[in-house]
N, C-alpha and C positions, 0 to 999 in steps of 0.2 A: 094431896094429889098435885096441886100446883107446884109444890116444892120439888117433887120428883121430875116434873116436866122441865123445870129450870135447870136441875142438875144434868139431865140427859142432854138438853139442847146446848148447854155451855160446854160440855165435853165434846160434842159433835163439832161445834164451832171451833174449838181449840185444835182439832185435828186438821182442819182445812185452812188454817192461817199460817203464814210464813213466820219464821222466828224474827224477832225484832231486829237482830243484826243483819238479816237479809234485806230488810226494808230500808235500812239506814245507809245513806251514802257516805263515802269516805270523807268528804268535806264537812258534812254535818257531824260525823263522829269526831273529827279533829276539833271542831268548834265546841262540842259538848265537853271534851276533855281539856280544851285549851292548849293544845300542842300544835307544833308546826308540822309541815309536811316531811321534814327530815328528822323527826323525833325518833329516838332509839326506843327499843322495847322497854328498857329500864325507865326512860322518861315517861312513857305511856303508862307503865305500871305505877309509877310514883304519883302521876296525876290522878289515876283511878283511885288509889288509896286515899289521897287527899279529899277527893270528892265523896267517896263512899263514907268517910268519917262523918260527913254532914247529911248525905242523902239516904243513908240506911234507915229503915223504919224504926229500928230500936233507938236511933239517935235523934228522932224527931222528923225525919224525912218521910217520904211516901214510897210505897211499893213501885209506883209508876216511874218515879224519878230514879230510883235505884235500878230499875230494869233498863232504863235508857242509858245510864252510866255503864252498866254491865255490857249492854249491846254495843256501845261505842268502843269499849275496850276490845270486845270480841271481834268487831269489824276490822280494827286496826292491827290486831295481833295474829289473827287466823287468816290464812290465804283463801 
């Protein structure tokens, strides 16, 4: 019974939270990826690939860290 409660409440909470990229400021996103303010999309993607090679859970990283790296890329590339 407690398991069902946890499943339902976690799904409700997920519906009411903003995506990580919406909470991330541009300066923080640039800091995470290590790029400058005039970085091109190619530079941003290269930095993302480099970091994801280490941050991905299959490579010894964590889901939270991979999510922050993804959110930083999304914040900088999507208007």
